[in-house]
C-alpha positions in Angstrom: 92.6 78.7 29.3 88.9 77.9 31.1 91.2 75.9 33.5 94.1 78.1 34.0 91.2 80.7 34.8 89.8 78.3 37.5 93.2 77.9 38.7 94.1 81.9 39.5 90.5 82.4 40.5 91.3 79.5 43.7 94.8 81.1 44.0 93.0 84.3 44.3 90.4 83.1 47.1 93.3 81.1 49.1 93.6 84.4 51.3 90.3 84.7 52.2 89.7 81.2 53.2 92.7 80.6 55.5 91.6 83.2 58.2 88.2 81.6 57.9 89.5 78.5 58.7 92.0 79.3 61.5 89.2 81.6 62.7 86.6 78.3 62.7 89.5 76.3 64.3 89.9 78.7 67.3 85.7 78.6 67.9 86.1 75.3 68.1 89.2 75.5 70.8 87.4 77.7 72.8 84.2 76.1 72.8 85.4 72.7 73.6 82.6 71.0 76.0 84.6 70.4 79.6 83.4 67.1 81.5 84.7 66.0 84.7 86.8 69.5 84.5 89.3 69.4 87.6 90.4 73.0 89.0 93.8 73.1 87.0 91.5 72.8 83.7 88.6 75.7 84.6 91.8 78.0 85.7 93.4 77.4 82.1 90.2 77.7 80.5 89.4 80.8 82.4 93.0 82.4 81.7 92.3 81.8 77.6 88.9 82.4 77.2 87.4 84.9 80.1 86.7 88.2 78.8 88.5 90.5 81.2 92.0 88.7 80.4 91.5 89.0 77.3 90.7 92.6 77.6 94.0 92.7 79.5 95.8 91.0 76.6 94.3 93.4 74.3 95.1 96.6 75.9 98.8 95.3 75.7 99.1 95.3 72.5 97.1 98.5 72.0 99.9 99.9 74.6 102.3 98.4 71.8 100.9 100.0 69.1 100.9 103.5 70.8 104.6 103.0 72.2 105.4 102.5 68.9 103.6 105.2 67.5 105.1 107.8 69.7 108.8 106.3 68.6 107.9 106.6 65.4 108.7 110.2 65.3 112.3 109.4 65.5 112.5 108.2 62.0 112.3 111.0 59.3 108.9 112.3 58.4 108.2 112.7 54.6 105.4 114.5 53.3 103.8 115.8 50.0 101.9 118.9 49.3 100.3 120.4 46.1 99.0 123.4 44.6 97.3 125.3 41.9 96.2 129.0 41.8 95.0 131.0 38.9 95.3 134.9 39.8 92.6 136.9 38.4 94.9 140.2 39.6 98.5 139.4 39.2 100.0 141.5 41.5 102.3 144.7 40.1 104.3 146.9 41.9 105.7 150.7 40.4 109.2 150.8 39.9 110.9 154.4 39.5 113.9 155.0 37.7 115.3 158.3 36.7 112.5 160.4 38.2 110.5 157.5 35.2 107.6 154.9 36.9 106.8 152.1 35.4 104.3 149.3 36.3 105.9 145.9 36.9 103.6 142.6 36.6 105.5 139.7 38.7 104.5 136.0 38.1 102.2 133.9 35.8 98.3 133.9 36.1 98.6 130.0 36.5 100.9 128.4 39.0 101.5 125.1 40.6 103.3 122.9 42.4 104.6 120.3 44.0 106.7 120.3 47.2 108.5 116.9 49.1 109.8 117.2 52.3 111.6 115.2 55.2 112.5 116.5 58.6 114.5 114.4 60.9 114.2 115.2 64.6 117.4 115.6 66.4 117.0 116.4 69.8 113.1 116.5 71.0 111.7 116.3 74.9 109.0 114.5 73.8 110.3 111.9 72.0 113.6 111.6 74.7 110.3 111.3 77.4 109.0 108.9 75.0 111.8 106.6 75.1 112.4 106.4 78.7 109.0 105.2 79.5 108.1 103.0 76.8 110.1 99.8 79.0 108.0 100.8 82.1 104.5 101.6 79.9 104.8 97.9 78.5 105.8 96.5 82.0 103.0 98.5 83.5 100.1 96.9 81.2 102.1 93.1 81.7 101.8 93.8 85.5 97.6 94.7 84.7 97.3 91.5 83.3 99.1 89.7 85.9 96.7 91.2 88.2 93.7 90.3 86.2 95.0 86.4 85.8 95.5 86.2 89.7 92.3 87.6 90.2 91.0 84.8 88.1 92.6 82.4 89.8 91.5 83.1 93.0 87.9 83.7 91.8 87.6 80.1 89.6 89.2 78.4 92.8 86.4 79.8 95.6 83.9 79.2 92.7 84.9 75.7 91.9 85.2 74.6 95.8 82.2 76.1 96.3 80.4 73.8 93.8 82.7 70.7 95.3 80.9 72.0 98.7 77.5 71.9 97.6 77.7 68.8 96.2 79.1 66.8 99.1 76.2 68.4 100.8 74.0 66.8 98.2 75.4 63.5 99.6 74.9 64.4 103.1 71.1 65.3 102.3 70.7 62.3 100.4 71.9 60.4 103.2 70.1 61.6 105.6 66.8 61.1 103.3 67.9 57.3 103.1 67.6 56.9 106.9 64.9 59.2 106.9 62.9 57.6 104.6 63.8 54.1 106.4 63.1 55.5 109.7 59.4 56.4 108.3 59.0 52.9 107.2 59.6 51.5 110.4 57.6 54.0 112.0 54.5 53.4 110.2 54.8 49.6 110.5 55.2 49.8 114.7 52.0 52.3 113.9 50.0 50.0 112.4 51.4 46.9 115.0 50.2 49.0 117.5 53.5 49.2 119.7 54.0 53.1 119.1 51.4 56.1 119.0 51.3 58.1 115.8 53.4 61.1 116.7 56.6 58.8 115.7 55.0 58.5 112.9 54.6 62.0 111.8 57.7 63.2 113.2 59.2 61.1 110.6 57.4 62.5 108.0 57.7 66.0 109.0 61.7 65.1 109.1 62.0 63.7 105.6 59.7 66.8 104.1 62.1 68.9 105.5 65.5 67.1 104.2 63.7 67.1 100.8 63.1 70.8 100.9 66.9 71.2 101.7 67.6 68.8 98.6 65.6 71.2 96.2 67.0 74.0 97.7 70.6 72.6 97.4 70.5 71.7 94.1 68.6 75.2 92.4 71.7 76.9 94.3 74.2 74.4 92.3 72.4 75.4 89.1 73.3 78.8 90.2 76.8 77.9 91.4 77.6 76.0 88.0 76.4 79.3 85.9 78.7 81.5 88.0 81.3 79.4 87.1 80.9 79.4 83.8 80.5 83.3 83.5 83.8 83.6 85.4 85.9 81.0 82.9 84.2 82.6 80.4 82.8 79.3 79.2 80.5 78.9 75.8 80.4 75.0 74.7 76.8 74.1 74.5 77.5 71.0 75.9 76.7 70.2 79.5 79.5 71.4 81.7 80.5 68.7 84.7 83.2 68.9 86.9 85.7 66.5 88.7 85.4 66.3 92.4 85.9 64.4 95.7 86.2 65.7 99.8 88.8 63.8 99.5 90.6 66.0 97.0 89.7 68.9 98.8 91.0 67.5 102.1 94.7 66.8 100.7 95.0 70.5 99.2 94.0 72.3 103.0 97.5 72.8 104.5 99.9 75.8 103.5 103.2 77.2 105.1 102.4 79.6 107.8 105.7 80.6 108.8 106.7 82.1 104.5 107.6 85.8 105.5 106.2 88.5 103.7 107.9 90.0 100.6 106.3 93.2 99.1 107.6 92.6 95.9 105.9 89.5 95.4 102.4 91.3 95.3 101.8 92.7 91.4 99.7 95.5 93.5 103.6 96.9 95.1 105.3 96.1 91.6 102.6 98.2 89.6 103.0 101.3 91.8 107.0 101.2 91.5 106.3 101.2 87.6 104.2 104.5 88.2 106.8 105.4 90.1 109.2 105.3 87.5 107.1 106.9 85.3 106.4 109.9 86.9 110.4 110.1 87.8 110.4 110.3 84.2 107.7 112.5 83.7 109.7 115.0 86.0 112.9 115.0 84.0 110.9 115.2 80.8 109.4 118.6 82.4 113.4 119.3 83.2 114.1 118.7 79.5 111.9 121.0 78.7 114.7 123.6 78.9 116.5 121.7 76.2 116.2 123.3 72.2 114.2 121.4 70.0 116.8 120.7 66.6 115.8 118.7 63.6 116.9 118.9 60.0 114.8 119.3 57.3 115.7 119.0 53.0 112.7 119.5 50.1 112.6 119.7 46.5 110.1 122.0 44.7 108.2 121.4 41.7 107.0 125.1 40.4 105.4 125.9 37.1 104.3 128.9 35.8 102.8 129.8 32.5 100.0 132.3 31.1 97.5 129.8 29.9 96.2 126.7 31.6 96.8 124.4 29.0 100.3 124.9 28.9 101.3 125.1 32.6 103.0 122.4 32.9 105.4 122.4 29.9 108.4 124.0 31.9 109.0 122.9 35.7 111.3 125.7 37.4 112.3 123.3 40.7 113.7 124.5 44.1 115.4 122.4 46.6 116.3 123.3 50.4 118.5 122.0 53.0 118.5 123.1 56.4 118.8 122.9 60.0 115.9 124.3 62.5 116.9 125.5 66.1 114.0 126.7 68.3 115.2 127.7 71.9 112.6 128.1 74.6 113.5 131.4 76.5 110.2 132.2 78.4 106.7 131.0 78.8 105.6 132.8 81.9 107.1 130.5 84.5 104.9 127.3 83.3 107.8 124.9 83.3 108.8 126.1 86.6 105.4 125.1 87.5 105.2 122.0 85.6 108.6 120.3 87.1 107.0 121.0 90.6 103.9 119.4 90.1 105.7 116.6 88.9 107.8 116.4 91.6 105.0 116.7 94.3 103.4 114.0 92.1 106.5 111.5 92.6 105.9 112.5 96.5 102.3 111.2 96.1 103.3 108.2 94.3 105.6 107.5 97.5 102.8 107.7 99.6 101.2 105.2 97.7 103.8 102.9 98.3 103.8 102.8 102.1 100.2 103.0 102.5 99.8 99.6 100.1 102.5 98.3 102.4 100.6 98.9 105.6 97.3 97.8 103.5 99.4 94.3 102.5 100.0 93.4 105.8 96.9 94.3 107.1 95.7 91.6 104.3 98.1 89.5 105.6 97.5 89.4 108.7 93.8 89.0 108.4 94.2 86.1 105.9 96.7 84.1 108.1 94.4 84.5 111.4 91.5 83.4 109.7 93.3 80.5 107.6 94.6 79.5 111.6 90.9 79.4 112.8 89.3 77.8 109.7 92.0 75.0 110.3 91.4 74.9 113.9 87.0 74.5 113.0 87.9 71.8 110.1 89.9 69.6 113.1 86.9 70.1 115.5 84.3 69.5 113.6 85.8 66.7 111.8 85.9 65.4 115.6 82.5 66.4 115.7 81.1 63.8 112.5 83.3 61.0 113.8 81.5 61.2 117.5 77.9 62.6 115.9 78.0 59.4 114.0 79.0 56.9 116.9 76.4 58.5 119.2 74.0 58.0 116.5 74.7 54.4 115.7 73.8 54.1 119.7 71.0 55.3 119.7 69.7 54.0 116.7 70.5 50.1 118.1 68.8 51.2 121.6 65.7 52.6 119.2 65.2 49.5 117.7 65.5 47.5 121.0 62.8 50.2 122.3 65.4 51.5 124.8 65.1 54.5 123.3 62.3 57.0 121.8 62.0 58.5 118.2 62.8 61.5 120.1 66.1 60.8 120.9 66.9 59.1 117.4 65.5 62.1 115.6 68.0 64.8 117.5 71.3 62.1 117.4 69.9 62.4 113.5 69.7 65.9 113.5 73.6 66.3 115.4 75.1 64.1 112.8 73.7 65.6 109.6 74.4 69.4 111.4 78.0 68.2 112.4 79.0 66.8 108.7 77.5 70.0 106.9 79.6 72.4 109.6 82.9 70.0 108.5 81.9 70.7 105.0 81.3 74.6 105.3 84.5 74.4 107.5 86.6 72.7 104.5 84.9 75.5 102.1 86.4 78.0 104.4 89.7 76.7 105.0 90.1 76.6 101.2 89.0 80.2 100.2 91.1 81.5 103.7 94.2 79.5 102.1 93.7 80.9 98.5 93.6 84.5 100.2 96.8 83.6 102.5 98.7 82.8 99.2 97.1 85.8 97.3 98.6 88.3 100.5 101.9 86.4 99.9 102.0 87.1 96.5 102.5 83.3 95.5 99.8 82.4 93.7 101.2 82.0 89.6 99.8 81.8 86.7 99.9 80.3 83.4 101.1 82.3 80.4 
């Protein structure tokens, strides 16, 4: 017997244990560490874990429940009502027969009833509107989710590229520090040997200190940029969050077809307004349908009890039952329906102007994005050439300085030019990648994983 009770207890606990297990598994999945994450992995993580995206998905589910709740009005509505009355003074009426009056008392001192009623709508303007708009409401919330996903892809990509750029800047600064440390060592040796005065040594010290300060500043900014990216993707893992990045990968992903034609239907913002236009059109029709009558059917069955004594009240039932139709025809409402129709038509015109306005905005956004992209592409090519030229100049002047032909000031200037050219190239590379995302967003060609 004890074993049987134990088995029953375990079975009863299964429904409570399973959700917890599933929940725990989902948490582990959400908190899986991202190490050496690629851009696509960051985007996938963000689309699954970013709060804004999750909220959009929840909004879709809430809207679906609202729609189902509204459409439930087409189904039979069954209600039950009950009452109990004790009449301290029963109703009475004078009855006169052949000049003789008598007092009649109606009912019993104690009455009780239970009524079951079913109502069924056959014609109802509000329910017709709910049926016709359900499709577009669902579509509207799906499009809102799509818009949030697209914004997430763009924001995460830019933040990812920003971190890559900063890390490449650190590599350049470290290379510069290594060169300056060697120059400081050489200048110190030459100064101690009496070959040069102490100015070369001091200048080397100043340049090295400035580069070390730049390194510290860049490292601190990288920490913030990592924190910002973690916020964007909704990262909740406790482990270190690291990225996989190489400048070569960034350089391979800079080109885009600039001959693509702009199609408004590709933009989710435009499709959202079209959906709103459909909903507004249905709202206008609803105000016209308000002239229609409301037709519904009903059926009820009542249990009625009457007795002079409370203890015997439910001894005998006096049932009643009704089946019928109810027709409500709105005749005059002070002109309200006419004004509502005119208002809905004006709102349709307003949405039409919104569509026209968003077209102009999309055109302007695309022209700005494509112009910025082309300018950044030209800057990248120019800065790439400048890096090669600056490196060649630095190598030449370094050899000449080692042979005593060039001064340390010339060497320092060429080193600064090389470092500046390298950083300019990295900044133009990031700007180009960001402007490419802007072009794709303007064209509406950014795809998101569902």
